C-alpha positions in Angstrom: -17.5 20.5 -12.5 -18.9 24.0 -12.6 -17.5 26.7 -15.0 -16.1 28.5 -12.0 -14.4 25.3 -10.6 -13.1 24.5 -14.1 -11.5 28.0 -14.4 -10.0 27.7 -10.9 -8.8 24.2 -11.6 -7.1 25.2 -14.7 -5.2 28.0 -13.0 -4.2 25.7 -10.1 -3.1 23.0 -12.7 -1.1 25.5 -14.5 0.9 26.7 -11.6 0.9 23.4 -9.7 1.2 20.1 -11.7 3.8 21.2 -14.2 6.0 22.7 -11.5 5.8 20.0 -9.0 5.9 16.8 -11.3 6.6 16.7 -15.0 6.6 13.0 -15.4 3.9 11.0 -17.2 3.3 7.3 -16.7 1.3 4.8 -18.8 -1.9 3.1 -17.6 0.0 -0.2 -17.4 2.7 1.3 -15.3 0.0 2.6 -13.0 -1.4 -1.0 -12.8 2.0 -2.2 -11.9 2.4 0.4 -9.1 -1.0 -0.6 -7.7 -0.1 -4.2 -7.7 3.3 -3.7 -6.0 1.7 -1.3 -3.5 -1.1 -3.9 -2.6 1.4 -6.7 -2.2 3.7 -4.4 -0.1 4.2 -5.3 3.4 0.8 -7.4 3.3 2.6 -10.4 1.6 4.5 -11.2 4.8 2.2 -10.7 7.7 -1.4 -10.6 6.6 -1.9 -14.5 6.7 -0.9 -14.4 10.4 -3.4 -11.7 11.3 -6.2 -13.4 9.4 -5.4 -16.9 10.8 -5.3 -15.6 14.4 -8.9 -14.4 14.2 -10.6 -16.6 11.6 -8.6 -19.7 12.0 -8.8 -22.0 8.9 -11.4 -19.6 7.4 -8.7 -17.0 6.9 -8.9 -17.5 3.2 -12.6 -16.6 3.3 -11.7 -13.4 5.2 -9.1 -12.6 2.5 -11.7 -13.0 -0.2 -14.1 -10.7 1.7 -11.3 -8.1 2.2 -10.4 -8.2 -1.5 -14.1 -7.6 -2.4 -14.2 -4.5 -0.1 -10.9 -3.4 -1.7 -12.5 -3.3 -5.1 -15.2 -1.1 -3.7 -12.7 1.2 -2.3 -11.0 1.4 -5.8 -14.3 2.5 -7.2 -14.6 5.1 -4.4 -11.1 6.5 -5.2 -11.6 6.7 -8.9 -14.9 8.4 -8.4 -13.3 11.1 -6.2 -10.7 11.8 -8.9 -12.9 11.6 -12.0 -14.4 15.1 -11.9 -11.0 16.7 -11.8 -8.8 14.8 -14.2 -6.1 17.5 -14.4 -5.6 18.0 -10.6 -4.2 15.9 -7.8 -6.0 15.5 -4.4 -4.1 18.4 -2.9 -5.3 20.7 -5.7 -8.9 19.9 -6.0 -9.6 19.9 -2.3 -8.8 23.7 -2.5 -11.2 23.9 -5.4 -14.0 22.2 -3.5 -13.5 23.5 0.0 -11.6 26.7 -0.5 -8.2 27.7 0.7 -8.3 27.2 4.4 -10.4 24.1 4.8 -8.6 22.6 1.7 -5.2 23.3 3.3 -6.4 21.7 6.6 -7.5 18.5 4.6 -4.2 18.5 2.7 -2.2 18.7 6.0 -4.2 15.8 7.3 -3.5 13.9 4.1 0.3 14.7 4.5 0.4 13.6 8.1 -1.5 10.4 7.4 0.9 9.2 4.6 3.9 10.4 6.2 3.0 8.4 9.3 2.2 5.4 7.0 5.6 5.8 5.5 7.1 5.6 9.1 5.2 2.4 9.7 6.4 0.9 6.4 10.0 1.8 7.0 9.9 0.4 10.4 8.5 -2.9 9.0 11.7 -3.1 7.0 13.8 -2.6 10.2 11.9 -5.1 12.2 12.1 -7.7 9.5 15.8 -7.4 9.1 16.5 -7.2 12.8 14.3 -10.2 13.6 15.2 -12.7 10.9 18.4 -11.6 9.0 20.6 -8.9 10.8 19.9 -9.3 14.5 23.3 -7.5 15.5 22.9 -4.6 13.1 21.8 -1.2 14.7 18.3 -0.4 13.7 19.0 3.3 12.6 21.6 2.1 10.2 19.2 -0.2 8.5 16.6 2.5 8.3 18.9 5.2 6.9 20.2 2.9 4.2 16.7 1.9 3.1 15.3 5.4 3.1 18.3 6.8 1.2 17.5 4.4 -1.7 13.8 5.5 -1.6 14.8 9.2 -1.6 16.9 8.6 -4.6 14.0 6.9 -6.4 11.7 9.7 -5.5 14.0 12.4 -6.6 14.3 10.8 -10.0 10.6 11.4 -10.5 7.4 9.4 -10.9 8.2 8.4 -14.4 11.5 6.7 -13.5 9.9 5.0 -10.4 7.1 3.6 -12.6 9.6 2.3 -15.3 11.7 0.5 -12.5 8.4 -1.0 -11.2 7.7 -2.3 -14.7 11.1 -4.0 -14.9 10.8 -5.8 -11.6 7.2 -6.7 -12.0 7.5 -9.8 -14.2 10.4 -11.3 -12.2 8.5 -10.8 -8.9 5.5 -12.6 -10.3 7.6 -15.5 -11.7 9.5 -16.0 -8.4 6.4 -15.8 -6.3 4.6 -18.3 -8.5 7.7 -20.7 -8.4 7.9 -20.5 -4.7 4.2 -21.4 -4.3 4.3 -24.3 -6.8 7.4 -25.6 -5.0 5.2 -26.0 -1.9 2.6 -28.1 -3.5 4.1 -31.5 -2.3 3.5 -30.3 1.3 -0.1 -29.4 1.0 -2.4 -30.9 3.7 -6.0 -29.9 2.6 -7.3 -31.2 5.9 -5.8 -28.0 7.5 -8.4 -25.9 5.8 -11.4 -27.8 7.0 -14.1 -27.5 8.1 -15.4 -24.2 6.6 -17.1 -21.4 8.6 -16.1 -23.2 12.0 -15.1 -19.7 13.4 -18.6 -18.2 12.4 -19.4 -15.4 10.1 -18.8 -12.6 12.6 -15.2 -13.7 13.3 -14.6 -14.3 9.6 -15.7 -10.8 8.8 -13.9 -9.2 11.7 -10.7 -11.0 10.8 -10.7 -9.1 7.5 -10.4 -5.7 9.1 -6.6 -5.5 9.2 -6.5 -6.7 5.6 -8.9 -4.0 4.4 -6.9 -1.4 6.4 -3.6 -2.5 4.9 -3.4 -2.0 2.0 -6.9 -1.0 0.7 -7.6 2.0 3.0 -4.2 3.3 1.9 -5.2 3.5 -1.9 -6.0 7.2 -1.4 -2.3 7.8 -1.9 -3.0 7.2 -5.6 -5.1 10.4 -5.7 -1.8 12.2 -6.0 -0.6 10.0 -8.9 -3.8 9.6 -11.1 -3.5 13.0 -12.9 0.0 11.9 -14.2 -1.5 8.8 -16.0 -1.4 9.3 -19.8 -4.8 7.7 -20.7 -7.0 8.7 -17.8 -9.9 6.9 -19.2 -8.1 3.6 -18.5 -7.2 4.5 -14.9 -10.2 2.8 -13.4 -9.8 -0.4 -15.4 -6.1 -0.6 -14.5 -6.7 0.2 -10.9 -9.1 -2.7 -10.8 -6.8 -5.1 -12.6 -3.7 -4.3 -10.3 -5.9 -4.8 -7.2 -7.5 -8.0 -8.5 -4.1 -9.6 -9.4 -2.6 -8.6 -6.1 -5.7 -9.7 -4.2 -5.8 -13.1 -5.9 -2.0 -13.6 -5.0 -2.6 -12.7 -1.4 -5.6 -15.0 -1.2 -3.4 -17.8 -2.6 -0.6 -17.0 -0.1 -3.1 -17.2 2.8 -4.5 -20.5 1.5 -1.1 -22.0 1.1 0.1 -20.7 4.5 -2.8 -22.6 6.2 -2.5 -25.8 4.2 1.2 -26.1 4.7 1.9 -24.7 8.1 -1.5 -25.2 9.7 -3.7 -22.7 11.5 -1.6 -22.6 14.7 1.8 -22.1 13.1 0.5 -19.5 10.6 -1.1 -17.5 13.5 2.0 -17.7 15.8 4.5 -16.7 13.0 4.7 -12.9 12.6 6.0 -13.5 9.1 4.4 -16.8 8.0 5.3 -16.3 4.3 9.0 -16.2 5.2 8.4 -19.4 7.3 6.8 -21.0 4.1 10.0 -20.4 2.1 11.8 -22.5 4.7 9.7 -25.4 4.0 10.6 -25.8 0.4 12.7 -28.9 -0.1 12.7 -30.6 -3.6 14.9 -33.6 -3.7 17.3 -32.3 -1.1 18.5 -29.9 -3.7 16.2 -27.0 -4.0 15.8 -25.7 -0.4 16.5 -22.8 1.9 14.9 -20.2 -0.4 14.2 -17.5 2.2 16.5 -15.0 0.6 14.3 -15.3 -2.5 11.2 -14.5 -0.4 13.1 -11.7 1.3 14.0 -10.2 -2.0 10.5 -10.3 -3.3 9.3 -8.5 -0.2 12.1 -5.9 -0.4 11.1 -5.1 -4.0 7.4 -4.7 -3.2 7.8 -2.8 0.0 10.3 -0.4 -1.5 7.6 0.6 -4.1 4.9 0.9 -1.4 7.1 3.1 0.7 8.0 5.2 -2.4 4.4 5.8 -3.3 3.5 6.8 0.3 6.5 9.0 0.7 5.9 10.6 -2.7 2.3 11.3 -2.0 3.1 13.0 1.3 6.0 15.1 -0.1 4.0 16.2 -3.1 1.1 17.1 -0.9 3.2 19.1 1.5 5.0 20.9 -1.4 1.7 22.0 -2.8 0.5 23.1 0.6 3.7 25.2 1.1 3.4 26.6 -2.5 6.9 25.2 -3.4 8.0 25.0 -6.9 9.7 21.6 -6.5 8.8 18.8 -4.1 12.3 17.3 -4.3 13.8 19.9 -1.8 11.6 18.3 0.9 12.7 14.6 0.3 16.0 14.6 2.1 14.9 16.4 5.3 11.5 14.5 5.5 13.5 11.2 4.9 15.8 11.8 7.8 13.0 12.9 10.1 11.1 9.7 9.0 14.0 7.6 10.4 13.4 9.1 13.8 9.6 8.9 13.5 9.6 5.2 12.5 11.7 4.4 15.7 9.1 6.3 17.8 5.9 5.1 16.3 6.7 1.4 16.7 8.7 1.0 20.0 8.9 -2.7 19.5 7.4 -5.6 17.5 4.9 -6.5 20.3 3.4 -2.9 19.9 3.1 -3.6 16.2 0.9 -6.7 16.9 -1.3 -4.6 19.1 -1.6 -1.7 16.5 -2.8 -4.3 13.9 -6.0 -4.8 16.0 -7.1 -1.2 15.7 -5.5 0.2 12.5 -8.8 -0.4 10.6 -10.3 2.6 12.3 -7.1 4.7 12.1 -6.5 4.2 8.4 -10.2 4.3 7.6 -10.3 8.1 8.3 -8.1 9.1 5.4 -8.8 5.9 3.3 -12.6 6.0 3.5 -14.2 8.8 5.5 -12.4 11.7 3.9 -12.8 10.4 0.3 -16.6 9.9 0.9 -16.8 13.5 2.4 -14.8 14.9 -0.6 -17.0 13.0 -3.0 -20.2 14.1 -1.4 -19.4 17.8 -1.2 -18.0 17.7 -4.8 -21.3 16.2 -6.1 -23.3 18.7 -4.1 -21.4 21.7 -5.5 -21.6 20.3 -9.1 -25.4 19.9 -8.8 -25.9 23.4 -7.4 -23.9 25.2 -10.1 
């Protein structure tokens, strides 16, 4: 970071960070947010998209996807490292100047606002399909987004503390559900290895890389508020590794219990797994537990995406407080979520090409920002 950039950065930080967000979170809380974000909506439908393409090699695709995800973590932390006191919306103006920086920030806002719409619609589709088929979709979406708005208005610190409270219970319940399925394992379902071929195995991982790993750039708006910034990269890796291992396990168990065909046909195979649990005709029908786990994780994913978009827009508009945007943006989000996903069939089609859509802000723009930032530092 040049002397000029450092001076500009301090000015921007002085009038931006303190006004828009006063909360500070610990490195562990950041790790928990990364974990919950990564689990997010992926825990329910990623096994289906992997199995549809890679068949019994879906677990290999998931391992490959997690490996790429860790490389993306390295990219995101490398982008943020030269500007520890600034968020993405602030240092893009330092690097590119006011006009181009504002344009990139608007792209960032629209990207994560649209992702928020996708995630919110996932909630509506899940409830309409499996739990509340007679309930009007808008009422479901409005109730959920109101809870998210309340969480965001309370601030990042409150959100992170809530995540820390839910985290151990979510891990415990997920592990209990997976252990309860062990009597139904049929290891023959996962054999033979590499029957689908290397190309199909790699191609199957694309949706998994797109969601959630290409969405990690949302944390560029959160990293400056972590207390011990030297520990950000380590905790980013840890949160991603833990969530990645869990998603690999869920993919493996989906195949060995349901089989390849049933996993690929079910849009929510993990929810179908919970129906299979039956221990001594006593412990059974645990779908509400699985649904509860998913609601917790997707709440925090939506909250992070919505928070990142609101904070980015507030900085672009030079507002003193991002909270004034949360309610109007939330209500518009309800309408947008109904428009972006006309039906669940469209969702299935979107999964096939979202790698390229989410790759723009999740990979291409961070690479571009990192490259220009390094070039500027080397020439000053």
